C-alpha positions in Angstrom: -12.3 -24.4 15.2 -15.4 -25.1 13.1 -17.9 -27.5 14.6 -19.3 -30.3 12.4 -21.8 -28.8 9.9 -20.7 -25.2 10.6 -19.7 -23.2 7.5 -16.7 -21.0 7.2 -17.8 -17.4 6.5 -15.5 -14.9 5.0 -16.8 -11.4 4.6 -15.5 -8.7 2.3 -13.5 -7.0 5.2 -11.6 -10.3 5.9 -10.9 -10.6 2.2 -9.6 -7.1 2.0 -7.4 -7.6 5.0 -6.0 -10.8 3.5 -5.2 -9.0 0.2 -3.5 -6.2 2.1 -1.3 -8.7 4.1 -0.4 -10.5 0.9 0.6 -7.2 -0.8 2.8 -6.3 2.2 4.4 -9.7 2.2 5.2 -9.6 -1.5 6.9 -6.2 -0.9 8.9 -7.7 2.0 10.0 -10.6 -0.2 11.1 -8.3 -3.1 13.1 -6.1 -0.7 14.7 -9.2 0.8 15.6 -10.5 -2.6 17.1 -7.2 -3.8 19.0 -6.6 -0.6 20.5 -10.2 -0.6 21.4 -10.0 -4.3 23.1 -6.5 -4.2 24.2 -6.5 -0.6 23.6 -2.7 -0.8 21.7 -1.3 2.1 22.4 2.4 1.4 19.1 4.2 1.8 17.4 1.3 3.5 15.9 2.5 6.8 16.7 0.3 9.8 14.0 2.0 11.9 11.4 1.4 9.2 12.1 -2.4 9.1 12.1 -2.5 12.9 8.6 -0.9 12.9 7.5 -3.3 10.1 8.8 -6.3 12.2 7.0 -5.1 15.3 3.7 -4.5 13.4 3.9 -7.9 11.6 4.6 -9.7 14.9 1.7 -7.8 16.5 -0.6 -8.9 13.6 0.6 -12.5 14.2 -0.7 -12.3 17.8 -3.9 -10.6 16.7 -4.7 -13.2 14.1 -3.9 -16.0 16.5 -6.4 -14.5 18.9 -9.0 -14.6 16.1 -8.1 -18.2 15.2 -7.3 -17.1 11.6 -4.4 -19.5 11.1 -3.8 -18.7 7.4 -3.2 -15.1 8.4 -1.0 -16.2 11.3 1.2 -18.0 8.8 1.3 -15.0 6.5 2.2 -12.7 9.4 4.9 -15.1 10.7 6.4 -15.2 7.2 6.3 -11.4 7.0 7.9 -11.1 10.4 10.7 -13.5 9.4 11.3 -11.5 6.2 11.5 -8.2 8.2 13.9 -9.8 10.7 16.1 -11.1 7.8 16.2 -7.6 6.2 17.2 -6.1 9.6 20.0 -8.7 9.9 21.2 -7.9 6.4 21.1 -4.1 7.1 23.3 -4.6 10.2 25.6 -7.0 8.5 26.1 -5.2 5.2 26.5 -1.8 6.9 29.3 -3.2 9.0 31.0 -4.7 5.9 30.7 -1.4 4.0 32.5 0.6 6.8 
């Protein structure tokens, strides 16, 4: 937390990390939208989404450690998107069989 009179400093590396996290999250949301709309998971890698979910949840812990709560929120949202896609892959593959 910032003490009274202390300024929030954001350097270029934090900004780049934030933009990268935002780009990944947008990609997650688009895949979530397409998968939900089409219910077609052919060619969607379950392992890839498990790895994305693990990485995103790890970033959540990392950002919490750094007290970067906006990034924690972005990472939690990304993790939830990944878990939702994993759930749809499992559900829609079963339905297709």
